[in-house]
N, C-alpha and C positions, 0 to 999 in steps of 0.2 A: 548564414547569419541570424542571430538571433537579436529581434527587437525587442525591448521593454516598452510597455505599454502601462501606465498609472491611470486608473480610472476611482474618482472619488465618489461615493454614493451620498448623497443627502438625502435625507427624509423630509418631506413636504408636511407631512401628517405625523401622528402619532399612533402606535397599535392601540387598539381597543383591546378591551377586559371581558372574556366570556366567564360569567358566572352565575349563579341563581338569583333571579329578582325575587324578594319577598313580596311586592306588590302585583307584581306580573305573573306570579306563579311558575314560571318557568326559567330556563337559562336565558340569558340577554345579554347583548354587547353593551358594556359600558364604558364611556368616553372619559378622558383625563380633561378634569376642568382646568387643570394649570394652578388650581388653586390650593395651598396647605391650609389647615386647620393646625393650630400651635396651643398648648393647654400646658401651663407651667402649675405646678402643685407644689410648694417651697422650693425646693432644688433640684425638684425632678421635673422633667421637661417631656409631652408627648407630642409628636409629630405626625399628622395624616396630610396622604394626599387624597384630593377629593375627586370622584369618580360619577358619573351621571349615567342614568339608563337611558338608551336613545329612545326606548317607545314611551314609558312613563313619567322620566324625569327623576325616579327616585335615588337618592345619592347613596353613595358608599364610601367610608372613609376608609383608606388602604393604611396598614400601618407601615411606618418608616423610622419612628425611634418611639421605644415605649420604655417609660420610667426611668430613663436616662437622667444621671447626675449633668445639671447646667455646665459643670466646669469640663465636662469631655466632650462638648460642643464648641466649635470655633466660633467666636463672635461673626464672623465674616458669614459663615453658613446660617449661623442664627438669624442674621438679618436677610439672606438669601431666602429663608422659610417665610419671613413675616411680610416680605415685599414679593411672594408668589413669584419667584425668580423661575423665568419661563424656560432657560437653560437647566436649571437642576430638575424642574418638574419633568422634562424630556428624560432626563438622564434616568431619574425612578420609572420612568412611562417604560424604560427599554431594559430593566434591570430585571432577568431571569429571576434571580435568586430571591429578590425582595417578593416577588411574585409568588413564587413557590411558597414561601414562608406564610404569604397571605392566602392559599390555597384557591390562586385564581390562575385563569389562561391567557396568554398573550395570545392575542388573533394579529397575525401579519396582514391576512388576507387583502384587507382593502387600504392597506399602506401605499399611501404616494411618495414617488421619490424621483429625483433628478442624478444624474450621472453625468458629470465632469471631467473631460481630460479628452485626448487626441481622438478623432474621428478615423475610423479606417474603411476601406472597401473591400467587404469579404471578397469578391473576385479577384482584387488585385494583390491578394495576399501570396506572394511567391514561397519566402523562407518562413520558418516560425515564428510567430510571436508569442511573447511572455506577459501575460495579463495578470497586473495586480491590484486587485479590489481593496479600497480603503472606506473606512466609515467610523465616524467617532462614537458611533453605537452598535452594540452585539443586534444583530440584525439577521432575520431568518428569511431569506429570500433565494430562490435556487437559482444557483450562478448561470444556468444556461437562460434562464429568462432575464436576468440583468444584461448579459451579453447581447441577445435577441434585440433587447427593448435598445440598447445603446447604438447598434448597427443597423436597426430597422427590418430586420431578416426574422425567418423562423428559427424557431427552435431546432426543427430537424435539420436545417442548412447548419447550426453552431454545431449540432451533435457529429455532423459529417466531417467539419471541419475539426472537431476536436478528436476524432478516429483515427484523421489522417495526419494527426500530429502537427498542423499548422496554425492552431490554439492552444497553446498550454497555460498552465499557471497553478497555484493551489486551489484544491477544488474542484479543477476542472477536470482531472482523471477520472474524478465519479460521474461524469455525464456520460447519457448513453444507456 
């Protein structure tokens, strides 16, 4: 009998950005400040999300909106920009398209996260289990790393259970 398990991944921190720091003179990690900068020029609005170099604290403004007519932005979204809404800042922090347009590289290496859902004991898996991973953000973390963290076992054991067909799910077939 196939047992379905749903785990929800909740990031506890935001990814950093790797980019050249003009003050440091080399590639540095920039942290999301959670603050937006909004500039209105007549009916055009510019919005940036402010990042800060971990080493020297130099700031970098990542383009979110550039010369957008005010009528195209909902009042609710505009208020969120003005109030530095943390949920909106997180959405942009994980948005690979925005980062690509800004020529910045997302760094998930030091991101912390929690995994919520049913606990299972690997030694007690007799039938196959189907694991579904959900996250509100697009997050690039290896599936075997997530499963091993949740189960508290080595990634090698996870790979073996996947090869045996005891753990299955989307993205899991690539483990090994």
